C-alpha positions in Angstrom: 13.4 15.0 20.1 13.9 13.4 16.7 17.3 14.3 15.2 18.2 14.5 11.5 20.3 11.3 11.9 17.3 9.3 13.2 14.6 10.7 10.9 15.5 8.5 7.8 15.1 5.4 10.0 11.7 6.8 11.2 10.7 7.3 7.6 11.7 3.8 6.6 9.8 2.4 9.6 6.7 4.5 8.6 6.9 3.1 5.1 7.1 -0.5 6.3 4.2 0.0 8.7 2.2 1.5 5.8 2.9 -1.5 3.6 1.9 -4.0 6.3 -1.3 -2.0 7.0 -2.0 -2.0 3.3 -1.8 -5.8 3.3 -4.2 -5.9 6.2 -6.6 -3.5 4.4 -6.8 -6.0 1.5 -8.3 -8.4 4.0 -10.6 -5.7 5.3 -11.7 -4.7 1.8 -12.7 -8.2 0.9 -14.1 -9.5 4.2 -16.2 -6.7 5.8 -18.7 -6.4 2.9 -19.1 -10.1 2.9 -19.7 -10.2 6.7 -16.6 -12.3 7.4 -14.2 -12.0 10.3 -11.1 -9.9 9.6 -9.1 -11.8 12.2 -9.6 -15.5 11.2 -9.2 -17.7 9.3 -5.9 -17.0 7.5 -6.0 -15.7 4.0 -6.6 -18.2 1.2 -6.2 -18.2 -2.5 -9.6 -17.5 -4.1 -8.7 -20.1 -6.8 -7.5 -23.2 -5.0 -8.6 -22.3 -1.4 -5.1 -23.1 -0.1 -3.9 -21.0 2.9 -1.4 -18.4 1.9 2.0 -19.0 3.7 3.5 -16.0 5.5 6.4 -15.8 3.0 3.9 -15.5 0.2 2.2 -12.6 2.0 5.0 -10.1 2.3 3.7 -6.8 0.9 4.7 -6.1 -2.7 7.8 -8.4 -2.5 5.8 -11.7 -2.6 3.7 -10.4 -5.5 6.9 -9.8 -7.5 8.6 -13.1 -6.5 5.5 -15.1 -7.4 5.1 -13.2 -10.7 1.6 -12.3 -9.8 0.5 -16.0 -9.6 -0.6 -18.3 -6.8 2.3 -20.6 -5.8 -0.1 -23.7 -5.8 -2.6 -23.3 -8.6 -0.9 -20.5 -10.6 -4.2 -18.5 -10.6 -3.5 -14.8 -11.3 -3.2 -12.4 -8.3 -4.9 -9.1 -8.8 -2.7 -6.0 -9.2 -5.0 -4.4 -6.6 -3.2 -6.2 -3.7 0.2 -4.6 -4.2 -1.5 -1.4 -5.3 -3.3 -1.0 -2.0 -0.1 -1.8 -0.1 1.9 0.7 -2.2 -0.7 3.5 -1.6 -0.7 2.9 2.1 3.0 2.8 2.3 3.5 6.0 0.4 0.6 7.7 2.2 2.1 6.9 5.6 5.5 8.3 4.5 4.0 11.5 3.1 1.9 12.1 6.1 4.9 11.6 8.4 6.8 14.2 6.4 3.8 16.6 6.6 2.7 16.2 10.2 5.9 14.9 11.8 5.9 12.2 14.6 2.9 13.5 16.6 -0.4 12.4 17.9 -2.1 14.3 15.1 -0.1 12.2 12.6 -1.5 9.0 14.2 -5.1 10.3 14.0 -4.7 11.5 10.4 -3.0 8.3 9.2 -5.8 6.2 10.8 -8.4 8.2 9.0 -6.5 7.9 5.7 -6.3 4.1 6.1 -10.1 4.1 6.6 -10.6 6.2 3.5 -8.5 3.9 1.3 -10.5 0.9 2.4 -13.8 2.7 1.9 -12.8 3.7 -1.6 -12.3 0.2 -2.9 -15.3 -1.2 -1.1 -17.6 1.5 -2.5 -16.2 0.8 -6.0 -16.9 -2.9 -5.6 -20.2 -3.0 -3.6 -21.6 0.6 -3.7 -21.7 0.7 0.1 -19.9 2.3 2.9 -20.1 -0.2 5.8 -21.2 1.2 9.1 -18.1 -0.3 10.7 -16.0 2.5 9.2 -18.5 5.1 10.3 -18.4 3.8 13.9 -14.6 3.7 13.8 -14.4 7.2 12.4 -16.7 8.7 15.0 -14.9 6.8 17.8 -11.5 8.1 16.6 -13.0 11.6 16.4 -14.3 11.5 20.0 -10.9 10.3 21.2 -9.0 12.9 19.2 -11.2 15.8 20.4 -11.4 14.4 24.0 -7.6 14.5 24.3 -7.0 17.6 22.1 -5.0 15.7 19.5 -6.2 17.9 16.6 -5.5 21.6 15.9 -9.2 22.5 16.2 -11.7 22.8 19.0 -14.6 20.6 19.6 -16.9 23.4 18.4 -14.9 23.7 15.2 -15.2 20.0 14.7 -19.0 20.1 15.2 -19.4 23.0 12.7 -17.3 21.0 10.3 -19.5 18.0 10.8 -22.6 20.1 10.0 -20.9 21.7 7.0 -19.6 18.5 5.3 -22.4 16.1 6.2 -25.2 18.7 6.0 -24.1 19.9 2.5 -24.1 16.3 1.2 -27.5 15.7 2.7 -29.0 18.8 1.1 -27.4 18.0 -2.3 -28.7 14.5 -2.1 -32.2 15.6 -1.2 -32.1 18.2 -4.0 -30.9 15.6 -6.5 -33.6 13.1 -5.4 -36.3 15.8 -5.8 -35.1 16.9 -9.3 -34.4 13.5 -10.8 -37.1 11.5 -8.9 -34.6 8.9 -7.8 -31.9 8.5 -5.1 -29.1 10.9 -6.0 -26.8 10.1 -3.1 -26.5 7.2 -0.7 -26.9 8.0 3.0 -23.5 6.3 3.5 -21.9 9.3 1.8 -23.7 11.6 4.2 -22.5 9.7 7.2 -19.0 9.7 5.8 -19.2 13.5 5.4 -20.3 13.8 9.0 -17.3 11.9 10.2 -14.8 13.7 8.0 -16.2 17.1 8.8 -15.5 16.5 12.5 -11.8 16.1 11.7 -11.5 18.9 9.1 -13.5 21.8 10.5 -15.5 24.2 8.4 -12.8 25.7 6.1 -11.2 22.4 5.1 -14.6 20.7 4.8 -15.6 23.3 2.2 -12.4 22.7 0.3 -12.9 18.9 0.4 -16.6 19.4 -0.7 -15.4 21.5 -3.6 -13.0 18.9 -4.8 -15.5 16.1 -4.1 -17.9 17.5 -6.7 -15.1 18.2 -9.1 -13.8 14.7 -8.9 -17.3 13.2 -9.0 -18.1 15.2 -12.1 -15.0 14.1 -13.9 -15.5 10.5 -12.9 -19.1 10.5 -14.2 -18.1 12.0 -17.5 -15.3 9.6 -18.0 -17.4 6.5 -17.1 -20.3 7.6 -19.3 -18.1 8.6 -22.3 -16.2 5.3 -22.2 -19.5 3.4 -21.8 -18.3 1.8 -18.6 -21.7 2.5 -17.0 -25.2 3.0 -18.5 -26.9 6.4 -18.3 -29.2 5.2 -15.5 -26.5 3.4 -13.6 -25.5 4.6 -10.2 -21.9 5.9 -9.8 -20.4 5.7 -6.4 -19.6 9.1 -4.9 -17.6 7.7 -2.0 -14.3 7.5 -4.0 -14.7 11.2 -4.9 -15.2 12.2 -1.3 -12.2 10.1 -0.1 -9.9 11.4 -2.9 -10.9 15.0 -2.1 -10.3 14.6 1.6 -7.0 12.9 1.0 -6.0 15.9 -1.2 -7.1 18.3 1.5 -5.1 16.4 4.1 -2.0 16.2 2.0 -1.9 19.9 1.2 -1.8 21.0 4.9 0.6 23.7 5.8 3.0 23.5 8.8 0.9 26.1 10.6 -2.3 24.1 10.2 -3.6 25.9 7.1 -3.8 24.6 3.6 -1.6 25.4 0.6 -4.6 25.3 -1.9 -6.6 27.8 0.2 -3.6 30.0 0.7 -2.9 30.0 -3.1 -6.5 30.8 -3.8 -6.8 33.8 -1.6 -3.3 35.0 -2.5 -3.7 34.8 -6.3 -7.4 34.9 -7.1 -8.5 37.6 -4.7 -5.7 40.0 -5.5 -6.8 40.3 -9.1 -3.9 38.4 -10.6 -6.2 35.9 -12.4 -9.0 38.3 -13.2 -9.0 40.2 -16.5 
């Protein structure tokens, strides 16, 4: 049993683990789309090709000490590296506070790490590598096989059909209406994976926010002229952001604060005129 005296140390440990994983994800984000090993060789500066020493690879701290520049060639270091580390660290800490030290926490945090990596890869390369889909399905099989999630195998299967099936139908409809690919199949496969973890109810919530986020992202990018009218806009980041929001708003009893708020306030007439 985790006592109140020990819990702060557990939180600090979770934060550190998250920062370290974030540093590793930076390697994953760069290497997997370029078909490079994520194990070796050691990380190098993209400017001078010198190997990065361990003391220059400490999450966030090294970035600050080096003033965002390579020690050897003084080439600028992208803000993305400490950003990914910070996101992973804070995400791990928040998930620990929500789920507690449990097997469910381990499963959820692994999926969230996967989503963070997918987000940046999809933004850069417009792809969702199959390695993540395989990892997600493997994790889902293990989680359901050992009852590590608060939903049955059948609920996971229905969630899979709900999330992935809806994305497939929306993509097919968009392709039919606009006469061009409206949604990549990688998004559909990602939906299948996530649905198996969320179940039907949370899959519907994540889908709702996916289209909301996707719409806002499209409007912002088009208005600011960041993309042309006929340019593809990755939908993966919207799916991942929506899923992370759904996961982070879980209640202690396994429900969701957003869903509870909706049925409490909207359906009792409070927000109707």
